[in-house]
C-alpha positions as CSV (number, residue, x, y, z in Angstrom):
1,M,14.1,16.5,24.9
2,P,17.5,16.1,23.5
3,K,17.7,15.2,19.8
4,C,19.9,12.6,18.0
5,A,21.1,13.0,14.5
6,L,18.2,13.4,12.0
7,G,16.1,15.0,14.6
8,I,15.1,11.8,16.4
9,T,14.7,12.2,20.1
10,V,16.4,10.2,22.7
11,E,12.9,9.0,23.9
12,Y,12.2,7.5,20.4
13,M,15.6,5.8,20.4
14,I,14.8,4.2,23.8
15,W,11.5,3.1,22.5
16,F,13.1,1.7,19.4
17,W,15.7,-0.3,21.1
18,G,13.2,-1.5,23.8
19,L,10.9,-2.7,21.1
20,T,13.7,-4.3,19.2
21,A,14.8,-6.2,22.3
22,G,11.2,-7.3,23.1
23,I,10.5,-8.5,19.6
24,A,14.0,-10.3,19.4
25,L,13.3,-11.9,22.8
26,G,9.8,-13.1,21.6
27,L,11.5,-14.6,18.5
28,E,14.0,-16.3,20.7
29,F,11.2,-18.0,22.6
30,A,9.6,-19.0,19.5
31,T,12.8,-20.4,17.7
32,T,15.3,-21.3,20.6
33,T,18.2,-20.7,18.3
34,F,20.2,-18.4,20.6
35,Y,20.5,-15.8,17.8
36,F,17.5,-13.6,18.7
37,G,18.3,-13.6,22.4
38,L,21.7,-12.3,21.7
39,L,20.2,-9.7,19.5
40,A,17.9,-8.7,22.2
41,V,20.9,-8.3,24.6
42,G,22.6,-6.3,21.9
43,A,19.5,-4.1,21.6
44,L,19.5,-3.6,25.4
45,G,23.1,-2.3,24.9
46,G,21.7,0.1,22.3
47,L,19.0,1.2,24.7
48,A,21.6,1.8,27.4
49,T,23.7,3.9,25.2
50,A,20.5,5.9,24.0
51,A,19.5,6.5,27.6
52,V,22.9,8.3,28.3
53,G,22.3,10.3,25.1
54,A,24.9,8.8,22.9
55,P,24.6,9.6,19.1
56,G,22.8,7.0,17.0
57,I,25.8,5.7,15.3
58,I,27.4,4.9,18.7
59,Q,24.1,3.1,19.7
60,V,24.3,1.0,16.6
61,L,27.9,0.2,17.1
62,V,27.4,-0.9,20.7
63,A,24.3,-3.0,19.8
64,A,26.2,-4.7,16.9
65,A,29.4,-5.2,19.0
66,I,27.5,-6.9,21.8
67,T,25.4,-9.0,19.4
68,L,28.5,-10.1,17.5
69,L,30.4,-10.9,20.7
70,G,27.4,-12.9,21.9
71,V,27.2,-14.8,18.7
72,V,30.9,-15.5,18.3
73,V,31.6,-16.2,22.1
74,I,28.5,-16.9,24.0
75,R,26.4,-18.9,21.5
76,P,28.8,-21.7,21.0
77,L,29.2,-22.2,24.8
78,A,25.4,-22.2,25.2
79,L,24.9,-24.7,22.5
80,K,27.4,-27.0,24.1
81,R,25.8,-26.6,27.4
82,F,22.2,-27.1,26.4
83,A,22.9,-29.7,23.7
84,R,23.9,-32.2,26.3
85,V,21.2,-34.8,27.1
86,P,21.7,-36.9,30.2
87,I,21.6,-40.7,29.4
88,G,18.5,-41.0,31.6
89,A,16.7,-38.3,29.7
90,R,17.3,-39.9,26.2
91,T,14.2,-41.3,24.6
92,G,13.3,-43.4,21.7
93,V,16.0,-45.1,19.7
94,D,18.5,-42.7,21.2
95,A,18.0,-44.4,24.6
96,L,18.8,-48.0,23.2
97,P,22.6,-47.9,22.7
98,G,24.0,-49.5,25.8
99,A,20.8,-51.3,26.7
100,E,21.1,-55.0,27.4
101,A,19.0,-57.5,25.3
102,L,18.5,-61.2,25.1
103,T,18.9,-63.0,21.9
104,L,15.8,-64.9,20.7
105,R,17.3,-66.5,17.7
106,S,21.0,-66.9,16.7
107,V,22.4,-63.6,15.6
108,T,24.8,-63.4,12.8
109,M,26.3,-60.5,10.7
110,H,23.1,-60.7,8.5
111,E,20.1,-61.6,10.7
112,G,18.8,-62.3,14.1
113,Q,16.3,-61.4,16.8
114,V,16.5,-59.9,20.2
115,K,14.3,-59.0,23.1
116,L,15.1,-55.4,23.9
117,R,13.1,-53.5,26.6
118,G,10.2,-55.8,26.2
119,E,10.1,-55.6,22.4
120,T,11.2,-58.0,19.7
121,W,13.7,-56.3,17.4
122,S,15.6,-57.6,14.4
123,A,19.3,-57.6,15.2
124,R,22.6,-58.3,13.7
125,L,26.3,-58.4,14.9
126,D,28.1,-55.0,15.0
127,P,31.0,-55.8,12.6
128,D,33.3,-53.5,14.7
129,L,32.7,-55.4,18.0
130,A,31.7,-58.9,17.2
131,L,32.4,-61.6,14.4
132,E,31.2,-64.9,15.8
133,P,27.4,-65.7,15.7
134,I,25.6,-65.5,19.1
135,E,23.4,-68.3,20.2
136,P,19.8,-67.9,21.4
137,N,19.2,-67.0,25.1
138,S,22.6,-65.0,25.4
139,R,22.9,-61.6,27.0
140,V,24.0,-58.9,24.6
141,C,24.4,-55.2,24.5
142,V,23.1,-52.7,21.8
143,S,26.0,-50.7,20.4
144,R,23.8,-48.6,17.9
145,I,20.6,-48.7,15.9
146,D,20.5,-48.9,12.1
147,G,17.1,-48.2,10.9
148,A,14.9,-50.8,12.7
149,T,17.8,-53.1,13.5
150,A,19.9,-53.3,16.6
151,L,23.6,-53.9,16.2
152,I,24.8,-55.9,19.1
153,F,27.8,-57.5,20.8
154,P,28.0,-60.2,23.4
155,L,28.4,-59.4,26.9
156,D,29.6,-62.8,28.1
């Protein structure tokens, strides 16, 4: 079996890179940060260079270059792609902006109540979108949620 520098055989280096890739992939599944997955890809590059008998320093440089390229180029694109949550898939308070509600009491800049998706919420006017108080039984739209208060504006 051919030997790399320091008397380490190519077979050992293949095992090293394979185990590194496997461990990194397992850590990626556990953390979903896109760092360990790219480290696994880099380790596979190191494995490929070990398989062709390249010296250890070349293996490390190839693994590092692939990992660095992935972190700098691929990771930001992957984060953009997977960070998008379709409006229909939003849950909890993230799903409320844009929802219609019905005022139960007069809503001012400081207080009010609305019926929002079957629940009674405290509400106040969104100062960026409405200034005049809204009367009871008016259709409104939620612009955002501030704590446990819906900030609203009139639809009519």
